[in-house]
KETIMI-460043 format. One record per residue (C-alpha): residue number from 1; residue in three letters; x, y, z. Coordinates in nm, 2 decimals. Each point is the difference from the previous one (the first is absolute). Example, Ala and Ser with C-alpha at 12.3 -4.5 7.8 and 13.67 -1.06 7.14 Angstrom:
KETIMI-460043
 seq type      x      y      z
   1  ALA   1.23  -0.45   0.78
   2  SER   0.14   0.34  -0.07
END
This chain:
KETIMI-460043
 seq type      x      y      z
   1  MET   1.30  -1.32  -2.37
   2  GLU   0.05  -0.24  -0.28
   3  THR   0.37   0.05  -0.01
   4  THR   0.07  -0.04   0.37
   5  THR   0.30  -0.23   0.06
   6  PRO  -0.09  -0.29   0.22
   7  ILE   0.18  -0.04   0.33
   8  SER   0.18  -0.33   0.04
   9  ARG  -0.10  -0.18   0.31
  10  PRO  -0.10  -0.35   0.11
  11  ALA  -0.35  -0.11  -0.09
  12  PRO  -0.26   0.12   0.25
  13  VAL  -0.11  -0.25   0.26
  14  GLY  -0.29  -0.21  -0.14
  15  ALA   0.08   0.07  -0.36
  16  ALA   0.06  -0.29  -0.24
  17  ALA   0.37   0.01  -0.05
  18  HIS  -0.02  -0.14  -0.36
  19  ASP  -0.29   0.22  -0.12
  20  LEU  -0.10   0.35   0.12
  21  THR  -0.19   0.08  -0.32
  22  GLY  -0.31  -0.20   0.12
  23  ARG   0.00  -0.21  -0.32
  24  SER   0.04  -0.33   0.18
  25  ARG  -0.29   0.10   0.24
  26  LEU  -0.23   0.12  -0.28
  27  VAL  -0.24  -0.30  -0.02
  28  ALA  -0.01  -0.04   0.38
  29  ASN  -0.07   0.37   0.04
  30  ILE  -0.29  -0.02  -0.25
  31  LEU  -0.15  -0.30   0.17
  32  PHE   0.02   0.17   0.34
  33  THR  -0.17   0.32  -0.13
  34  TRP  -0.27  -0.20  -0.17
  35  ALA  -0.07  -0.21   0.31
  36  GLY  -0.04   0.32   0.20
  37  GLN  -0.22   0.16  -0.26
  38  MET  -0.25  -0.28   0.05
  39  VAL  -0.10   0.18   0.33
  40  PHE  -0.08   0.31  -0.20
  41  PHE  -0.18  -0.20  -0.27
  42  ILE  -0.23  -0.18   0.25
  43  ALA  -0.06   0.33   0.18
  44  GLY  -0.08   0.17  -0.33
  45  PHE  -0.28  -0.26  -0.05
  46  ILE  -0.14   0.01   0.36
  47  MET  -0.01   0.37   0.09
  48  PRO  -0.19   0.15  -0.29
  49  ARG  -0.27  -0.26   0.03
  50  LEU  -0.03   0.05   0.38
  51  ILE  -0.01   0.38  -0.03
  52  ASP  -0.27  -0.03  -0.27
  53  HIS  -0.20  -0.25   0.21
  54  LYS   0.03   0.18   0.33
  55  LEU   0.00   0.37  -0.11
  56  GLY  -0.14   0.00  -0.35
  57  PRO   0.14   0.07  -0.35
  58  GLU  -0.01   0.38   0.04
  59  VAL   0.23  -0.03   0.30
  60  LEU   0.23  -0.23  -0.19
  61  GLY   0.01   0.26  -0.27
  62  VAL   0.09   0.27   0.26
  63  TRP   0.28  -0.23   0.13
  64  ASP   0.14  -0.03  -0.36
  65  PHE  -0.04   0.38  -0.04
  66  SER   0.19   0.07   0.32
  67  TRP   0.29  -0.21  -0.12
  68  SER  -0.01   0.18  -0.33
  69  LEU   0.04   0.34   0.17
  70  VAL   0.29  -0.09   0.23
  71  THR   0.18  -0.19  -0.28
  72  TYR   0.07   0.33  -0.17
  73  SER   0.24   0.08   0.29
  74  ARG   0.24  -0.26  -0.13
  75  PHE   0.10   0.26  -0.26
  76  VAL   0.16   0.21   0.27
  77  ASP   0.31  -0.21   0.07
  78  MET   0.07  -0.01  -0.37
  79  GLY   0.10  -0.36   0.01
  80  VAL   0.31   0.05   0.22
  81  GLY  -0.09  -0.30   0.22
  82  SER   0.00  -0.23  -0.30
  83  SER   0.32   0.13  -0.14
  84  VAL   0.18  -0.11   0.32
  85  ASN  -0.07  -0.36  -0.10
  86  ARG   0.21   0.03  -0.31
  87  TYR   0.30   0.19   0.15
  88  VAL   0.02  -0.22   0.31
  89  GLY   0.00  -0.31  -0.23
  90  ARG   0.29   0.15  -0.19
  91  TYR   0.21   0.08   0.30
  92  TRP  -0.09  -0.32   0.18
  93  GLY   0.15  -0.19  -0.30
  94  GLN   0.31   0.21   0.04
  95  GLN   0.01  -0.04   0.38
  96  ASP  -0.01   0.37   0.05
  97  ILE  -0.18   0.06   0.33
  98  GLN   0.12   0.36   0.02
  99  SER  -0.19   0.09  -0.32
 100  ILE  -0.31  -0.18   0.12
 101  ASN   0.00   0.21   0.31
 102  ARG   0.04   0.31  -0.21
 103  VAL  -0.30  -0.10  -0.21
 104  LEU  -0.21  -0.09   0.30
 105  SER   0.07   0.33   0.18
 106  SER  -0.05   0.21  -0.31
 107  ALA  -0.32  -0.17  -0.10
 108  THR  -0.15   0.02   0.35
 109  ALA   0.07   0.37   0.02
 110  ALA  -0.20   0.05  -0.31
 111  LEU  -0.27  -0.24   0.10
 112  VAL  -0.06   0.16   0.34
 113  VAL  -0.08   0.33  -0.17
 114  ALA  -0.23  -0.19  -0.24
 115  ALA  -0.18  -0.16   0.29
 116  LEU  -0.07   0.34   0.16
 117  VAL  -0.13   0.12  -0.34
 118  ILE  -0.23  -0.30  -0.02
 119  LEU  -0.13   0.06   0.35
 120  ALA  -0.07   0.37  -0.08
 121  GLY  -0.17  -0.10  -0.33
 122  THR  -0.22  -0.26   0.18
 123  ILE  -0.12   0.27   0.24
 124  ALA  -0.07   0.23  -0.29
 125  VAL  -0.20  -0.26  -0.19
 126  VAL  -0.20  -0.10   0.30
 127  THR  -0.09   0.36   0.08
 128  THR  -0.11   0.09  -0.35
 129  MET  -0.17  -0.33  -0.09
 130  PRO  -0.36   0.13   0.06
 131  MET   0.06   0.27  -0.25
 132  TRP   0.12  -0.23  -0.28
 133  PHE  -0.19  -0.33   0.06
 134  GLY  -0.28   0.07   0.24
 135  ASP  -0.28  -0.04  -0.25
 136  ARG   0.15  -0.32  -0.15
 137  LEU   0.07  -0.21   0.31
 138  LEU  -0.37  -0.05   0.08
 139  GLY   0.02   0.10   0.37
 140  TYR   0.33  -0.18   0.07
 141  THR   0.22   0.32   0.00
 142  ALA   0.09  -0.01   0.37
 143  VAL   0.08  -0.37  -0.02
 144  THR   0.22   0.06  -0.30
 145  GLN   0.18   0.28   0.17
 146  LYS   0.09  -0.21   0.30
 147  SER   0.10  -0.30  -0.21
 148  VAL   0.22   0.22  -0.22
 149  PHE   0.17   0.15   0.30
 150  CYS   0.09  -0.34   0.15
 151  LEU   0.14  -0.13  -0.33
 152  GLY   0.19   0.32  -0.06
 153  VAL   0.17  -0.02   0.34
 154  MET   0.09  -0.36  -0.09
 155  LEU   0.16   0.09  -0.33
 156  SER   0.18   0.29   0.16
 157  ALA   0.17  -0.23   0.25
 158  GLY   0.08  -0.25  -0.27
 159  THR   0.16   0.26  -0.22
 160  ALA   0.23   0.12   0.28
 161  VAL   0.16  -0.34   0.04
 162  GLY  -0.03  -0.11  -0.37
 163  ALA   0.37  -0.01  -0.05
 164  TYR   0.04  -0.29   0.23
 165  ASN  -0.22  -0.21  -0.23
 166  GLY   0.26   0.06  -0.28
 167  VAL   0.28  -0.11   0.24
 168  LEU  -0.18  -0.32   0.08
 169  THR  -0.07  -0.09  -0.36
 170  GLY   0.32   0.13  -0.14
 171  CYS   0.18  -0.24   0.23
 172  HIS  -0.22  -0.28  -0.16
 173  ARG  -0.17  -0.08   0.33
 174  TRP  -0.34  -0.04  -0.16
 175  GLU  -0.09  -0.28   0.24
 176  LEU   0.01   0.25   0.29
 177  GLN  -0.20   0.25  -0.19
 178  THR  -0.26  -0.26  -0.09
 179  MET  -0.04  -0.12   0.35
 180  ARG  -0.04   0.35   0.13
 181  ASN  -0.26   0.09  -0.25
 182  ALA  -0.19  -0.32   0.03
 183  PHE  -0.01   0.01   0.38
 184  TRP  -0.12   0.35   0.05
 185  HIS  -0.24  -0.01  -0.29
 186  MET  -0.15  -0.32   0.15
 187  ALA  -0.03   0.16   0.34
 188  THR  -0.16   0.31  -0.15
 189  VAL  -0.26  -0.21  -0.20
 190  MET  -0.08  -0.20   0.30
 191  GLY  -0.07   0.31   0.20
 192  MET  -0.22   0.14  -0.28
 193  ILE  -0.20  -0.32  -0.01
 194  VAL  -0.06   0.00   0.37
 195  ALA  -0.10   0.37  -0.02
 196  LEU  -0.25  -0.07  -0.27
 197  VAL  -0.15  -0.30   0.18
 198  LEU  -0.04   0.23   0.31
 199  GLY  -0.19   0.26  -0.21
 200  ALA   0.28   0.25  -0.05
 201  GLY  -0.01   0.25  -0.28
 202  LEU   0.24   0.12  -0.27
 203  VAL   0.19   0.24   0.23
 204  THR   0.10  -0.28   0.23
 205  LEU   0.13  -0.20  -0.29
 206  ALA   0.21   0.30  -0.10
 207  VAL   0.14   0.03   0.35
 208  ILE   0.09  -0.37   0.02
 209  THR   0.17   0.02  -0.35
 210  ALA   0.21   0.30   0.11
 211  VAL   0.11  -0.15   0.33
 212  GLY   0.09  -0.34  -0.15
 213  GLN   0.21   0.16  -0.28
 214  ILE   0.18   0.24   0.24
 215  PHE   0.11  -0.31   0.20
 216  ALA   0.11  -0.15  -0.32
 217  HIS   0.22   0.30  -0.07
 218  VAL   0.16  -0.03   0.34
 219  THR   0.08  -0.36  -0.07
 220  LEU   0.15   0.10  -0.34
 221  VAL   0.26   0.22   0.16
 222  THR   0.10  -0.28   0.24
 223  LEU   0.04  -0.26  -0.28
 224  ALA   0.20   0.24  -0.22
 225  TYR   0.27   0.03   0.27
 226  ARG   0.00  -0.37   0.04
 227  ALA   0.04  -0.06  -0.38
 228  CYS   0.28   0.25  -0.05
 229  PRO   0.27  -0.01   0.28
 230  GLY   0.17   0.33   0.03
 231  LEU  -0.31   0.20  -0.11
 232  LYS  -0.01   0.34   0.15
 233  LEU  -0.23   0.30  -0.03
 234  LYS   0.18   0.33   0.06
 235  ARG  -0.08   0.36  -0.10
 236  SER   0.37   0.05  -0.08
 237  TYR  -0.02  -0.28  -0.26
 238  ALA  -0.27   0.17  -0.20
 239  ASP   0.12   0.22  -0.29
 240  TRP  -0.18   0.20  -0.27
 241  GLU   0.18  -0.16  -0.29
 242  THR  -0.12  -0.35   0.11
 243  ILE  -0.36   0.14   0.04
 244  LYS   0.02   0.15  -0.34
 245  GLN   0.11  -0.33  -0.16
 246  LEU  -0.28  -0.19   0.18
 247  TYR  -0.26   0.25  -0.13
 248  ILE   0.14  -0.02  -0.36
 249  TYR  -0.02  -0.38   0.01
 250  SER  -0.34  -0.01   0.18
 251  GLY  -0.14   0.26  -0.24
 252  LYS   0.03  -0.25  -0.28
 253  THR  -0.12  -0.29   0.22
 254  LEU  -0.30   0.20   0.12
 255  LEU  -0.15   0.05  -0.34
 256  PRO  -0.18  -0.34  -0.01
 257  THR  -0.12   0.06   0.35
 258  VAL  -0.13   0.35  -0.10
 259  SER  -0.16  -0.16  -0.31
 260  GLU  -0.18  -0.27   0.21
 261  LEU  -0.12   0.25   0.26
 262  LEU  -0.11   0.25  -0.27
 263  LEU  -0.20  -0.27  -0.17
 264  ASN  -0.14  -0.18   0.30
 265  GLN  -0.10   0.29   0.22
 266  THR  -0.12   0.22  -0.29
 267  THR  -0.22  -0.29  -0.11
 268  SER  -0.13  -0.04   0.35
 269  PHE  -0.09   0.37   0.02
 270  LEU  -0.17  -0.01  -0.34
 271  ILE  -0.21  -0.31   0.09
 272  ILE  -0.11   0.13   0.34
 273  GLY  -0.09   0.33  -0.16
 274  SER  -0.19  -0.15  -0.28
 275  LEU  -0.15  -0.32   0.14
 276  GLY   0.04   0.01   0.38
 277  PRO   0.18  -0.19   0.27
 278  ALA  -0.18  -0.33  -0.06
 279  ALA   0.11   0.00  -0.37
 280  LEU   0.36   0.07   0.11
 281  ALA  -0.02  -0.31   0.23
 282  ILE  -0.11  -0.22  -0.29
 283  PHE   0.28   0.14  -0.23
 284  THR   0.27  -0.03   0.27
 285  ARG  -0.06  -0.36   0.09
 286  PRO   0.14  -0.17  -0.32
 287  ARG   0.28   0.26   0.00
 288  SER   0.08  -0.10   0.36
 289  LEU   0.01  -0.36  -0.11
 290  LEU   0.24   0.08  -0.28
 291  ARG   0.20   0.21   0.24
 292  GLN   0.05  -0.30   0.22
 293  MET   0.13  -0.19  -0.30
 294  ASP   0.22   0.30  -0.09
 295  SER   0.14  -0.01   0.35
 296  LEU   0.13  -0.35  -0.06
 297  GLU   0.17   0.11  -0.31
 298  ARG   0.14   0.32   0.15
 299  LYS   0.14  -0.20   0.29
 300  MET   0.20  -0.19  -0.26
 301  ALA   0.09   0.30  -0.21
 302  ILE   0.12   0.23   0.28
 303  ILE   0.26  -0.26   0.10
 304  LEU   0.15   0.06  -0.34
 305  VAL   0.08   0.36   0.07
 306  PRO   0.28  -0.05   0.27
 307  THR   0.11  -0.33  -0.17
 308  THR   0.04   0.17  -0.34
 309  SER   0.18   0.29   0.16
 310  SER   0.24  -0.23   0.18
 311  MET   0.06  -0.21  -0.31
 312  GLU   0.08   0.31  -0.20
 313  ALA   0.24   0.12   0.27
 314  VAL   0.21  -0.31  -0.04
 315  GLY  -0.02  -0.02  -0.38
 316  LYS  -0.24  -0.29  -0.05
 317  HIS  -0.17   0.15  -0.31
 318  LYS  -0.07  -0.32  -0.19
 319  GLU  -0.18  -0.14   0.30
 320  ILE  -0.22   0.32   0.01
 321  GLU  -0.10  -0.06  -0.36
 322  ARG  -0.10  -0.36   0.07
 323  LEU  -0.19   0.11   0.32
 324  VAL  -0.21   0.25  -0.20
 325  VAL  -0.14  -0.27  -0.22
 326  LYS  -0.05  -0.25   0.27
 327  SER  -0.17   0.25   0.24
 328  VAL  -0.25   0.11  -0.27
 329  ARG  -0.07  -0.36  -0.10
 330  TYR  -0.07  -0.12   0.35
 331  SER  -0.21   0.31   0.07
 332  ILE  -0.23  -0.11  -0.29
 333  TYR   0.00  -0.36   0.13
 334  LEU  -0.12   0.13   0.33
 335  VAL  -0.27   0.24  -0.13
 336  LEU  -0.15  -0.16  -0.31
 337  PRO  -0.20  -0.28   0.17
 338  LEU  -0.15   0.25   0.24
 339  VAL  -0.09   0.24  -0.28
 340  LEU  -0.17  -0.28  -0.19
 341  VAL  -0.21  -0.09   0.31
 342  LEU  -0.12   0.36   0.02
 343  VAL  -0.07   0.03  -0.37
 344  VAL  -0.20  -0.33  -0.01
 345  PHE  -0.16  -0.01   0.35
 346  GLY   0.04   0.36   0.12
 347  GLY  -0.37   0.05   0.07
 348  GLN  -0.02  -0.32   0.19
 349  VAL   0.31   0.08   0.21
 350  MET  -0.14   0.34   0.09
 351  HIS  -0.34  -0.15   0.09
 352  LEU   0.16  -0.26   0.22
 353  TRP   0.22   0.25   0.17
 354  MET  -0.22   0.31   0.05
 355  GLY  -0.35  -0.11  -0.09
 356  PRO  -0.24   0.06  -0.29
 357  ASN   0.02   0.38   0.00
 358  TYR   0.37  -0.03  -0.10
 359  ALA  -0.04  -0.27  -0.27
 360  ASN   0.09   0.22  -0.30
 361  TRP   0.19  -0.23  -0.24
 362  VAL   0.12   0.28  -0.23
 363  LEU   0.21   0.19   0.27
 364  PRO   0.22  -0.29   0.10
 365  ALA   0.04  -0.12  -0.36
 366  VAL   0.11   0.34  -0.14
 367  LEU   0.22   0.09   0.30
 368  ALA   0.17  -0.35  -0.01
 369  VAL   0.09   0.04  -0.37
 370  GLY   0.16   0.33   0.09
 371  PHE   0.19  -0.17   0.28
 372  LEU   0.19  -0.21  -0.25
 373  GLY   0.18   0.32  -0.10
 374  THR   0.08   0.07   0.36
 375  CYS   0.15  -0.34   0.06
 376  ILE   0.25   0.07  -0.28
 377  GLN   0.07   0.36   0.11
 378  THR   0.08  -0.07   0.36
 379  PRO   0.32  -0.21  -0.03
 380  ILE   0.12   0.20  -0.30
 381  PHE  -0.02   0.33   0.20
 382  SER   0.15  -0.15   0.31
 383  MET   0.31  -0.11  -0.19
 384  LEU   0.03   0.33  -0.18
 385  SER  -0.02   0.16   0.34
 386  GLY   0.28  -0.22   0.13
 387  LEU   0.21   0.12  -0.30
 388  ASN  -0.11   0.36   0.06
 389  ILE  -0.13   0.03  -0.36
 390  HIS  -0.37   0.02   0.07
 391  GLY  -0.08   0.36  -0.07
 392  ARG  -0.16  -0.04  -0.35
 393  GLY  -0.19  -0.30   0.11
 394  GLY  -0.15   0.20   0.29
 395  LEU  -0.10   0.28  -0.24
 396  GLY  -0.17  -0.25  -0.22
 397  GLN  -0.20  -0.13   0.30
 398  LEU  -0.09   0.36   0.09
 399  PHE  -0.12   0.08  -0.35
 400  GLY  -0.21  -0.32  -0.01
 401  ALA  -0.16   0.07   0.34
 402  ALA  -0.08   0.35  -0.11
 403  VAL  -0.17  -0.12  -0.31
 404  SER  -0.19  -0.26   0.20
 405  ALA  -0.12   0.25   0.25
 406  ALA  -0.12   0.24  -0.27
 407  SER  -0.18  -0.30  -0.17
 408  VAL  -0.18  -0.08   0.32
 409  PHE  -0.12   0.36   0.03
 410  VAL  -0.13  -0.01  -0.36
 411  ALA  -0.16  -0.34   0.05
 412  LEU  -0.19   0.11   0.32
 413  GLN  -0.07   0.36  -0.07
 414  VAL  -0.06   0.01  -0.38
 415  PHE  -0.12  -0.35  -0.10
 416  HIS  -0.14  -0.10   0.34
 417  ALA   0.14  -0.35  -0.06
 418  GLY  -0.02  -0.11   0.36
 419  LEU   0.24  -0.24   0.17
 420  ALA   0.07  -0.21  -0.31
 421  GLY   0.11   0.31  -0.20
 422  ALA   0.22   0.11   0.29
 423  ALA   0.17  -0.34   0.00
 424  VAL   0.07   0.01  -0.37
 425  ALA   0.13   0.36   0.03
 426  VAL   0.23  -0.10   0.29
 427  THR   0.14  -0.31  -0.19
 428  VAL   0.07   0.08  -0.36
 429  PRO   0.26   0.29   0.01
 430  LEU   0.22  -0.17   0.27
 431  LEU  -0.02  -0.33  -0.18
 432  VAL   0.16   0.15  -0.31
 433  VAL   0.28   0.16   0.21
 434  ASN   0.07  -0.32   0.20
 435  LEU  -0.02  -0.25  -0.29
 436  ILE   0.18   0.21  -0.27
 437  TYR   0.19   0.30   0.13
 438  LEU   0.18  -0.15   0.30
 439  PRO   0.12  -0.32  -0.18
 440  VAL   0.13   0.21  -0.28
 441  LEU   0.18   0.23   0.24
 442  LEU   0.15  -0.30   0.19
 443  CYS   0.12  -0.18  -0.31
 444  ARG   0.17   0.31  -0.13
 445  ARG   0.18   0.05   0.33
 446  VAL   0.13  -0.36   0.03
 447  GLY   0.06  -0.05  -0.37
 448  GLN  -0.25  -0.28  -0.05
 449  ASN  -0.22  -0.07  -0.30
 450  LEU  -0.37   0.10   0.08
 451  GLY  -0.15  -0.30  -0.18
 452  GLU   0.23  -0.24   0.18
 453  PHE  -0.08   0.16   0.33
 454  TYR  -0.38  -0.05  -0.06
 455  ARG   0.06  -0.35  -0.11
 456  GLU   0.21  -0.10   0.30
 457  VAL  -0.23   0.15   0.26
 458  ALA  -0.34  -0.09  -0.15
 459  MET   0.03  -0.33  -0.18
 460  GLY   0.04  -0.22   0.30
 461  PRO  -0.28   0.15   0.21
 462  LEU  -0.25   0.00  -0.30
 463  LEU   0.08  -0.36  -0.07
 464  TYR  -0.02  -0.14   0.35
 465  VAL  -0.30   0.20   0.11
 466  LEU  -0.20  -0.08  -0.32
 467  PRO  -0.15  -0.33   0.13
 468  PHE  -0.11   0.18   0.32
 469  GLY  -0.17   0.27  -0.20
 470  LEU  -0.18  -0.25  -0.23
 471  PHE  -0.13  -0.19   0.30
 472  LEU  -0.12   0.32   0.17
 473  CYS  -0.19   0.10  -0.32
 474  ALA  -0.16  -0.34   0.00
 475  GLY  -0.10   0.04   0.36
 476  ARG  -0.15   0.34  -0.06
 477  ILE  -0.21  -0.14  -0.29
 478  LEU  -0.13  -0.29   0.22
 479  PHE  -0.04   0.22   0.31
 480  GLU  -0.37   0.10  -0.04
 481  SER  -0.13  -0.34  -0.11
 482  HIS   0.24  -0.26   0.14
 483  LEU   0.16   0.13   0.31
 484  LEU   0.17  -0.33   0.10
 485  TRP   0.16  -0.04  -0.34
 486  ALA   0.11   0.36   0.01
 487  ALA   0.18  -0.07   0.33
 488  VAL   0.16  -0.31  -0.15
 489  ALA   0.13   0.20  -0.30
 490  CYS   0.14   0.27   0.23
 491  LEU   0.17  -0.26   0.23
 492  ALA   0.15  -0.17  -0.31
 493  GLY   0.13   0.34  -0.12
 494  ALA   0.16   0.06   0.34
 495  ALA   0.16  -0.35   0.00
 496  SER   0.14   0.06  -0.35
 497  LEU   0.14   0.33   0.11
 498  PHE   0.16  -0.15   0.31
 499  VAL   0.16  -0.29  -0.20
 500  LEU   0.14   0.23  -0.27
 501  TYR   0.13   0.26   0.25
 502  TRP   0.16  -0.27   0.21
 503  THR   0.17  -0.18  -0.29
 504  GLU   0.09   0.28  -0.23
 505  VAL  -0.01   0.34   0.18
 506  LEU   0.13  -0.03   0.36
 507  PRO   0.38   0.03   0.03
 508  LYS   0.18  -0.33   0.08
 509  GLY   0.15   0.14   0.31
 510  LEU  -0.34   0.10   0.13
 511  LYS  -0.15  -0.34  -0.08
 512  SER   0.29  -0.17   0.18
 513  THR  -0.07   0.22   0.31
 514  VAL  -0.37  -0.08  -0.01
 515  ASN   0.08  -0.38  -0.03
 516  ARG   0.24   0.01   0.30
 517  LYS  -0.25   0.19   0.21
 518  GLY  -0.28  -0.24  -0.11
 519  GLU   0.22  -0.30   0.09
 520  LYS   0.07   0.13   0.35
 521  ILE  -0.37   0.06   0.06
 522  LEU  -0.09  -0.35  -0.12
 523  ARG   0.27  -0.15   0.21
 524  PHE  -0.12   0.19   0.30
 525  ALA  -0.35  -0.13  -0.06
 526  GLY   0.13  -0.36  -0.05
 527  ILE  -0.11  -0.01  -0.37
 528  ARG   0.20  -0.16  -0.28
 529  LEU  -0.10   0.09  -0.36
 530  PRO   0.16  -0.10  -0.33
 531  GLY   0.22   0.28  -0.14
 532  PHE   0.14   0.10   0.34
 533  SER   0.33  -0.15   0.11
 534  GLY   0.05  -0.20   0.32
END
């Protein structure tokens, strides 16, 4: 598939005639996806607290456990859906619609089979659940069975049409993808909130989630045909060679996903088996918060896959090298302030969000430190995926996750270290892989000096975030005795961070865009301020 000769033809309708690689839309696509992610971020704050308040911490733990069970089904498609993103980006840059149709049809043929397997597996899990988990679910076995069935049907439907997601993003139409995700997630969350207020239980929440996401899948297919004129799904277009190439690529791409699922779900099983559903709810909350932060970064990083693939296809190798450094640096800029907040004020954040029962400062602090490694790993692996040289990186992730899962088992079953021990066991092995192994692998592949890479990606963020960190520490020291002065210190830190990021970090083009938008808003409001023209 890599050597397919592009078919010469006019640029598809709606494509940017001067740039089909997506490079010129990179910043705009990132901003669109981040704006849409705010819906998920807000919902991630609201829903756990509501479920805990209305139904209790045990039910919240059951909800987390239900998701843990069905998430394993994502192994079934072997990552074929995500591989479509890369190949469509490549062929879109070459204006080769025929190859895009071949990829879509081949991937869909494989994914429909995977969807049927997921549905059968869901039925098997639901049927046998009393045998495996009946004693550990504290009387919630029937509720868990029904919830798992609804979520399994939802994932089965999403798998069947997963290739259309790759078409939409491979054509660099992230704004359509973002609006679709945000709208249907918002509608689903609103339905869940109404249901909880009216006294509904967990099964009703699962039904609402499944129905909302199935409507989202239908919308996805419609938008994909709009984004890619000439798109066709035909059985005659599918061929075994293309399916095989998709599986080869996705097998390497799947390794980090396998690693994440292995670690997250195994940790959930170990905690619920050793400490119960309520302990799982406590452990999952800071991880959910970090996952929301991770989603912002992944929204940026996943855009790099089709963009890198398109840039490689047209020979822009030097731009790829510069993009690697810039993407990792901006990832650290994004994550480091949030990590510092959780390290310094993690207990207070959890208390404010979920209540006193969740105010364990050790969990968010330890997990946030580990998240620094994730923020470096995500853009590196995405660009390696765009270049199709990500196999060894995925194996490193898998090894680190296996060591972490084994460490959690030892921490809980041998040393009885509790949630704090589980957090340390989860964090340390993957931190080594993400901070050391992956940068070494990347620098060797692109021919860059390792020390220079660390310096280029880390010096700026450390320098510009340092005042913010110092003010946070001062605020934490003053928090117990002088709350007002602690708030003043934190606000001063936030102000220093804003000034430094605005003057030194944000790209000039983005600042110019913000200034123009701000000027229009002020003019519309009839306000004139110094610094704005006119």
